[in-house]
C-alpha positions as CSV (number, residue, x, y, z in Angstrom):
1,M,25.5,200.4,149.5
2,A,24.7,198.3,152.4
3,T,22.0,196.6,150.3
4,W,24.5,196.0,147.5
5,N,27.1,194.5,149.9
6,Y,24.4,192.2,151.3
7,V,23.3,191.0,147.8
8,S,27.0,190.5,146.8
9,C,27.5,188.3,149.8
10,I,24.6,186.2,148.9
11,F,25.8,185.7,145.4
12,C,29.4,184.9,146.6
13,H,28.0,182.3,149.0
14,R,25.8,180.8,146.3
15,S,28.8,180.7,143.9
16,T,30.9,178.9,146.5
17,V,28.2,176.3,147.1
18,V,27.8,175.8,143.4
19,R,31.5,175.2,142.9
20,R,31.5,172.8,145.8
21,I,28.6,170.9,144.4
22,A,30.2,170.8,141.0
23,A,33.4,169.5,142.5
24,V,31.5,166.7,144.1
25,R,29.7,165.8,141.0
26,C,33.0,165.8,139.0
27,L,34.6,163.4,141.4
28,S,31.6,161.1,141.2
29,A,31.8,161.1,137.4
30,V,35.3,159.4,137.6
31,A,36.0,156.0,138.8
32,N,36.6,156.1,142.5
33,P,40.3,155.9,143.1
34,Q,41.6,153.4,145.7
35,S,42.3,154.9,149.1
36,Q,45.9,155.3,150.3
37,A,45.5,152.3,152.6
38,D,44.4,150.1,149.7
39,F,47.5,150.4,147.5
40,L,50.3,152.4,149.0
41,N,50.9,150.1,152.0
42,K,52.5,153.1,153.9
43,E,55.0,153.5,151.1
44,P,55.8,157.0,149.7
45,H,54.3,158.0,146.4
46,K,57.6,157.7,144.5
47,R,57.8,154.0,145.6
48,H,54.2,153.0,145.0
49,P,53.5,149.4,144.0
50,G,53.2,150.2,140.3
51,V,56.8,151.5,140.1
52,T,59.1,149.0,138.3
53,H,61.5,151.4,136.5
54,L,65.1,151.5,137.7
55,K,67.6,154.3,137.8
56,T,70.7,154.4,135.7
57,L,72.1,150.8,135.6
58,R,75.8,149.9,135.7
59,L,77.3,146.5,135.0
60,P,78.5,144.6,138.1
61,D,82.1,145.6,138.9
62,E,83.3,142.0,138.3
63,L,81.7,141.9,134.8
64,L,82.8,145.4,133.8
65,M,86.5,144.6,134.7
66,A,86.4,141.2,133.0
67,A,84.9,142.8,129.8
68,R,87.5,145.5,129.7
69,S,90.3,143.1,130.3
70,I,89.2,140.9,127.4
71,I,88.8,143.9,125.1
72,E,92.2,145.2,125.9
73,R,93.8,141.8,125.2
74,S,91.9,141.3,122.0
75,Q,93.3,141.5,118.6
76,V,90.2,142.7,116.8
77,I,90.9,145.7,114.7
78,Q,88.5,148.8,114.5
79,L,86.5,147.4,117.4
80,P,84.5,150.5,118.3
81,E,83.5,151.2,114.7
82,R,82.5,147.6,114.1
83,A,80.5,147.6,117.3
84,R,78.6,150.7,116.1
85,K,77.8,149.1,112.8
86,L,76.6,145.9,114.4
87,T,74.4,147.9,116.7
88,N,72.8,149.7,113.8
89,F,72.4,146.4,111.8
90,L,70.7,144.5,114.7
91,W,68.3,147.4,115.4
92,S,67.2,147.7,111.7
93,R,67.1,143.9,111.1
94,K,63.8,142.4,110.0
95,R,62.4,139.0,110.1
96,A,63.2,136.7,107.2
97,A,60.3,136.4,104.6
98,E,58.5,133.1,104.6
99,D,59.3,130.8,101.6
100,S,55.6,130.4,100.9
101,T,55.2,134.2,100.6
102,V,58.1,134.6,98.4
103,R,57.0,131.8,96.0
104,K,53.4,133.3,95.9
105,K,54.8,136.7,94.9
106,A,57.2,135.2,92.4
107,V,54.4,133.3,90.6
108,S,52.2,136.5,90.6
109,L,55.0,138.5,89.1
110,E,55.7,136.0,86.5
111,K,52.1,135.7,85.3
112,E,51.8,139.5,85.2
113,L,55.1,139.9,83.1
114,W,54.0,137.1,80.7
115,K,50.7,138.7,80.2
116,K,52.3,142.1,79.3
117,A,54.8,140.4,76.9
118,M,51.9,138.5,75.1
119,E,49.9,141.8,74.8
120,K,52.7,143.4,72.8
121,G,52.3,140.8,70.1
122,G,54.7,140.1,67.3
123,D,57.2,137.3,67.0
124,L,58.4,136.4,70.4
125,D,61.6,134.5,71.3
126,E,60.0,132.6,74.2
127,Q,63.5,131.7,75.6
128,A,64.7,135.2,75.6
129,V,61.4,136.5,77.1
130,A,61.6,133.7,79.7
131,D,65.1,134.7,80.7
132,R,64.2,138.3,80.9
133,I,61.1,137.7,83.0
134,K,63.3,135.5,85.3
135,R,65.7,138.4,85.8
136,D,63.0,140.9,86.4
137,V,61.3,138.7,88.9
138,L,64.5,138.1,90.8
139,S,65.2,141.8,90.8
140,E,61.8,142.7,92.1
141,L,62.0,140.0,94.9
142,R,65.3,141.4,96.0
143,R,63.9,144.9,96.1
144,T,60.7,143.9,97.8
145,F,61.8,141.4,100.4
146,Y,64.3,141.9,103.2
147,H,67.5,139.9,102.6
148,W,67.9,138.0,105.9
149,T,71.2,136.3,106.6
150,P,72.1,134.3,109.7
151,L,74.8,135.6,112.0
152,K,77.5,133.1,113.0
153,Y,79.1,134.3,116.2
154,D,82.8,133.1,116.0
155,E,85.3,134.6,118.4
156,E,85.8,137.8,116.6
157,L,82.1,138.6,116.0
158,G,81.5,137.6,119.6
159,M,84.0,140.3,120.7
160,V,82.3,142.9,118.6
161,Y,78.8,141.9,120.0
162,M,80.2,142.2,123.5
163,V,81.3,145.8,123.0
164,A,78.0,146.5,121.1
165,K,75.4,144.9,123.4
166,L,76.7,143.7,126.8
167,A,75.8,146.7,128.8
168,G,72.5,147.6,127.0
169,G,71.4,143.9,127.0
170,Y,72.1,143.6,130.7
171,A,70.1,146.8,131.4
172,A,67.1,145.6,129.4
173,V,67.0,142.1,131.1
174,K,67.5,143.5,134.5
175,R,64.7,146.0,134.1
176,A,62.3,143.3,132.8
177,L,63.3,140.9,135.7
178,N,62.7,143.7,138.2
179,E,59.0,143.5,137.2
180,I,59.0,139.9,138.7
181,K,61.0,140.9,141.7
182,K,58.9,143.9,142.7
183,R,55.5,142.3,142.0
184,D,56.1,138.8,143.3
185,P,58.5,139.3,146.2
186,T,57.9,135.7,147.4
187,F,59.4,134.2,144.2
188,A,62.8,132.6,144.9
189,P,63.9,130.6,141.9
190,R,66.2,127.8,142.3
191,S,66.8,127.1,138.7
192,L,67.3,129.1,135.5
193,L,67.3,128.2,131.8
194,D,68.7,130.9,129.3
195,F,68.0,130.1,125.7
196,G,70.4,131.9,123.4
197,S,72.5,132.9,126.4
198,G,75.2,134.7,124.5
199,L,77.3,136.6,126.9
200,G,75.5,135.4,129.9
201,T,73.7,138.6,130.7
202,V,70.5,136.9,131.9
203,A,72.6,134.9,134.4
204,W,74.2,138.1,135.7
205,A,71.0,140.0,136.0
206,S,69.2,137.0,137.7
207,H,72.1,136.6,140.1
208,A,71.7,140.3,141.1
209,F,68.2,139.6,142.4
210,W,68.2,135.9,143.5
211,S,71.8,135.0,144.3
212,A,70.7,133.5,147.6
213,T,68.5,130.8,145.9
214,L,69.7,130.1,142.5
215,N,71.8,127.0,142.5
216,E,71.4,125.8,138.8
217,L,71.9,128.1,135.8
218,V,71.9,126.5,132.5
219,C,73.0,128.7,129.6
220,V,72.3,127.3,126.1
221,D,73.8,128.8,123.0
222,I,74.7,127.1,119.7
223,S,77.9,129.1,119.4
224,G,80.7,127.5,121.2
225,S,82.7,130.7,120.9
226,M,80.1,132.6,122.7
227,N,80.0,130.0,125.5
228,I,83.7,130.3,125.9
229,L,83.6,134.1,126.0
230,A,80.7,134.1,128.6
231,E,82.8,131.7,130.8
232,R,85.8,134.0,130.5
233,L,83.5,136.9,131.8
234,L,82.4,134.8,134.8
235,K,86.0,134.0,135.7
236,G,87.3,137.6,135.3
237,D,89.3,136.8,132.2
238,D,91.4,134.3,134.2
239,E,90.9,130.7,133.6
240,H,92.5,129.8,136.9
241,N,89.9,131.9,138.8
242,E,86.6,130.4,140.3
243,A,83.6,131.6,138.5
244,H,81.9,134.7,140.1
245,I,78.6,133.0,139.8
246,K,78.5,129.4,140.9
247,H,76.7,126.5,139.4
248,V,76.5,127.9,135.8
249,Y,76.4,125.2,133.1
250,F,77.0,126.0,129.4
251,R,75.3,123.8,126.8
252,Q,74.8,124.0,123.0
253,F,71.4,122.4,123.0
254,L,68.4,122.4,125.2
255,P,67.8,119.5,127.7
256,I,66.2,116.6,125.9
257,S,63.6,115.6,128.4
258,P,60.3,117.4,127.9
259,K,59.5,116.9,131.6
260,V,62.6,118.9,132.9
261,Q,61.3,122.3,134.0
262,F,63.1,125.4,135.4
263,D,61.7,128.0,137.8
264,L,62.7,130.9,135.5
265,V,63.1,130.6,131.8
266,A,64.5,133.4,129.6
267,S,65.5,134.3,126.1
268,A,66.9,137.7,125.3
269,F,67.4,138.9,121.7
270,T,67.3,135.4,120.4
271,L,63.9,134.7,118.7
272,S,64.8,137.3,116.1
273,E,67.8,135.1,115.1
274,I,65.4,132.2,114.2
275,P,64.6,132.6,110.5
276,G,61.1,131.1,110.1
277,A,57.8,131.7,111.9
278,K,57.2,128.0,112.4
279,E,60.7,127.5,113.9
280,R,60.1,130.5,116.3
281,E,56.8,129.1,117.4
282,E,58.3,125.7,118.0
283,A,61.1,127.4,120.1
284,V,58.5,129.4,122.1
285,I,56.4,126.3,122.8
286,T,59.5,124.3,123.9
287,L,60.5,127.2,126.2
288,W,57.1,127.3,127.7
289,R,56.9,123.7,128.3
290,K,60.2,123.9,130.4
291,T,58.7,126.8,132.4
292,A,57.6,126.1,135.9
293,S,56.9,129.6,137.0
294,Y,58.0,132.5,134.7
295,L,59.0,132.8,131.1
296,L,60.8,136.1,130.1
297,L,61.3,137.0,126.4
298,V,63.1,140.2,125.4
299,E,63.7,141.7,122.0
300,N,64.7,145.0,120.4
301,G,62.1,147.7,120.9
302,T,61.1,147.8,117.2
303,K,58.1,146.9,115.2
304,E,59.8,143.5,114.4
305,G,60.8,142.8,117.9
306,H,57.3,143.7,119.2
307,Q,55.6,141.5,116.6
308,I,57.7,138.6,117.3
309,L,56.7,138.8,121.1
310,M,53.0,139.2,120.2
311,D,53.2,136.0,118.1
312,A,54.9,134.2,120.9
313,R,52.2,135.4,123.3
314,D,49.4,134.1,121.1
315,S,51.1,130.8,120.7
316,I,51.3,130.3,124.4
317,L,47.8,131.6,125.2
318,Q,46.3,129.5,122.4
319,N,47.9,126.4,123.9
320,K,49.5,125.0,120.7
321,D,51.7,122.6,122.6
322,E,50.9,119.0,121.5
323,I,52.9,117.6,124.4
324,V,51.4,118.8,127.7
325,H,53.0,117.6,131.0
326,D,52.1,120.7,133.0
327,T,48.4,121.4,132.6
328,R,48.4,124.8,134.4
329,P,47.1,127.4,132.0
330,A,49.2,130.4,131.0
331,S,48.6,134.0,131.8
332,V,50.3,137.3,130.8
333,F,52.2,138.8,133.7
334,A,53.7,141.8,132.0
335,P,53.7,144.2,130.4
336,C,50.2,143.7,129.1
337,P,47.6,144.3,131.8
338,H,45.3,142.1,129.7
339,E,45.1,139.0,127.5
340,A,43.3,140.6,124.5
341,S,45.0,141.3,121.2
342,C,47.5,144.1,121.5
343,P,45.6,147.3,120.7
344,K,48.7,148.9,119.3
345,L,48.6,146.5,116.4
346,A,45.2,147.7,115.4
347,L,46.3,151.3,115.1
348,P,46.4,152.8,111.5
349,S,50.1,153.5,112.0
350,I,51.5,150.6,114.0
351,M,53.9,151.7,116.8
352,P,55.7,149.1,118.8
353,C,55.0,148.6,122.4
354,N,58.5,149.3,123.9
355,F,60.2,150.6,127.0
356,Q,63.6,152.0,127.8
357,Q,66.3,151.7,130.4
358,V,69.2,154.2,131.0
359,Y,72.6,152.5,131.5
360,M,76.3,153.3,131.6
361,P,78.2,151.8,128.7
362,L,81.5,149.9,128.9
363,Y,83.4,153.1,128.3
364,G,82.7,156.7,128.7
365,R,81.0,158.9,131.3
366,N,77.7,159.6,129.3
367,S,74.8,157.3,129.9
368,L,72.9,155.6,127.0
369,T,69.3,154.4,126.6
370,E,68.4,150.9,125.7
371,R,65.0,150.6,123.9
372,F,63.5,147.2,124.2
373,S,60.3,145.1,124.2
374,Y,59.5,142.3,126.6
375,L,57.0,139.7,127.5
376,I,56.7,137.8,130.8
377,M,54.3,134.8,131.0
378,T,53.4,132.8,134.1
379,R,51.7,129.7,135.2
380,E,48.3,130.6,136.7
381,R,49.0,129.4,140.3
382,H,52.2,131.6,140.3
383,H,50.3,134.7,139.5
384,P,50.7,137.0,142.6
385,Q,47.4,137.5,144.5
386,S,48.7,139.4,147.4
387,E,48.4,142.7,145.5
388,G,44.7,142.4,145.1
389,A,43.4,145.1,142.7
390,V,47.0,146.1,142.0
391,V,47.0,143.4,139.3
392,D,44.4,145.3,137.4
393,W,46.3,148.6,137.1
394,S,46.9,150.2,133.7
395,R,50.3,150.4,132.2
396,L,52.1,153.6,131.2
397,I,53.1,153.0,127.5
398,A,54.7,156.4,127.0
399,P,56.5,158.9,129.2
400,P,54.0,160.8,131.3
401,K,54.0,164.6,130.9
402,A,53.6,166.5,134.1
403,R,52.2,169.9,133.8
404,T,50.9,172.4,136.2
405,R,48.3,170.5,138.5
406,H,47.8,167.8,135.9
407,V,49.7,164.8,134.3
408,H,49.1,163.5,130.8
409,C,49.2,159.7,130.9
410,H,49.0,157.3,127.9
411,L,47.8,154.0,129.2
412,C,47.1,150.5,128.2
413,R,44.1,149.5,130.3
414,P,43.1,146.1,131.8
415,D,40.2,145.9,129.3
416,G,42.6,146.0,126.3
417,Q,42.0,149.6,125.2
418,L,44.4,152.4,124.9
419,E,43.6,155.7,126.6
420,H,44.9,159.2,127.1
421,V,44.0,160.2,130.7
422,V,44.6,163.6,132.2
423,V,45.3,162.9,135.9
424,T,44.4,165.6,138.4
425,A,44.1,165.6,142.2
426,S,40.4,166.8,141.9
427,K,39.4,164.1,139.6
428,H,41.4,161.1,140.7
429,G,42.4,161.9,144.2
430,R,45.6,163.2,145.8
431,D,47.3,159.8,146.0
432,V,46.7,158.8,142.5
433,Y,47.8,162.2,141.2
434,R,51.0,162.1,143.2
435,C,51.6,158.6,142.0
436,A,51.2,159.7,138.5
437,R,53.8,162.5,138.9
438,N,56.3,160.0,140.4
439,S,55.8,157.4,137.7
440,E,57.9,156.8,134.5
441,W,57.3,155.1,131.3
442,G,56.6,151.4,131.8
443,D,55.2,151.8,135.4
444,R,51.6,151.0,136.3
445,L,49.0,153.3,137.7
446,P,46.0,152.7,140.0
447,L,43.5,153.8,137.4
448,V,40.6,151.5,136.8
449,P,38.5,152.4,133.7
450,D,34.9,153.3,134.2
451,D,33.5,154.0,130.8
452,D,29.9,154.4,132.1
453,N,30.8,157.5,134.0
454,Q,33.6,158.8,131.8
455,T,32.9,162.3,130.4
456,E,33.3,163.2,126.8
457,D,36.2,165.4,127.7
458,D,38.0,162.5,129.3
459,K,37.6,160.4,126.2
460,N,39.1,163.2,124.1
461,G,42.1,163.3,126.5
462,E,41.1,166.8,127.9
463,P,40.8,167.7,131.5
464,T,37.3,168.0,132.8
465,K,36.5,171.6,134.0
466,C,34.7,171.4,137.3
């Protein structure tokens, strides 16, 4: 018995040593995580530098009270129902088909139908056949292509839009702007240009962050009725009151001079209202030309919205501007941690790169969620360098799933690849693991890819057993 106990102790000791060696090997097989001193900066894990998500957002009290006052005084009938229908319509809206694409399709259909008619033979009444083919072509085009119609925001439709999108639009813009506020704390804009300003949500959200420095806010919207409504919101629905935000100027057209720049330029839910790809590209290039530091673009979190933003990103990075007064090159600030083509667009089933923000609506006690896509471009010299390696962190492109002693994270990496990583304390370190458990969709994580040392299990999204 004594001999057996002695042998058992030897095997237990050897097993312990083997497990410790295996654990060391497992850690060495994963990219070494940054130490706590490298990226936490003495902050708790729930507020690590990659956190940019916000808790449930509420409209500023002044804006909320003004909006409710305007709604109560309005004469628009069935306002809640119309707001619901407008919300659904805007979410499902697609881009207008290009004229060249429609013409090409029409010619192809016409040739095909004429060929079938000729193959039937017999005496043909060419005029009757031509009329029938014309009707069939038009019918097929209507069925195939999305029927895009422009929205003209008069006073009544502006009221409906306010009920439908004021709170959600404000939440999306503020969440996107928080990315700049959090990652570039030295940024103190003095001027703002909002293209397609609508209800002025960009001005309100920007004022919440930089009220001390902003002294020029130019809101451009082609709809005079929307400009009037936005001004009523600023004055608390009383024309005799002073505006809650000072130095806001409403215009129907962009400043003419190409040399005029603004520290912060934004356009929220506006590019999708421009019918043609060429016109959208020209608008994006013009906005970039007027950008001194940051350009923010926000759209619905749909395939259409995401594609519009990726087209805008390509136009800016490819430097398609023929009029160059600011030679500083462009770089992507957020959400992409890289400047390669969007990897989501290469998937067999394309899914939009989108994010979400919880907010409280104008009425009711139940919170809602705004799903949106966004893009932030910056001039190179304004790219924050103080964060060091934090700039190269991966982005969470889906809600992380915390399980017992591990967290499933779907990431967009700095090398332009998508990856499913199972984060554990043993593989990635205690600090990285706790950061992952305290992160949400849209945040960034201190995970630097190391494909040379990545195990096959890691590539398949399964935890390595050490």
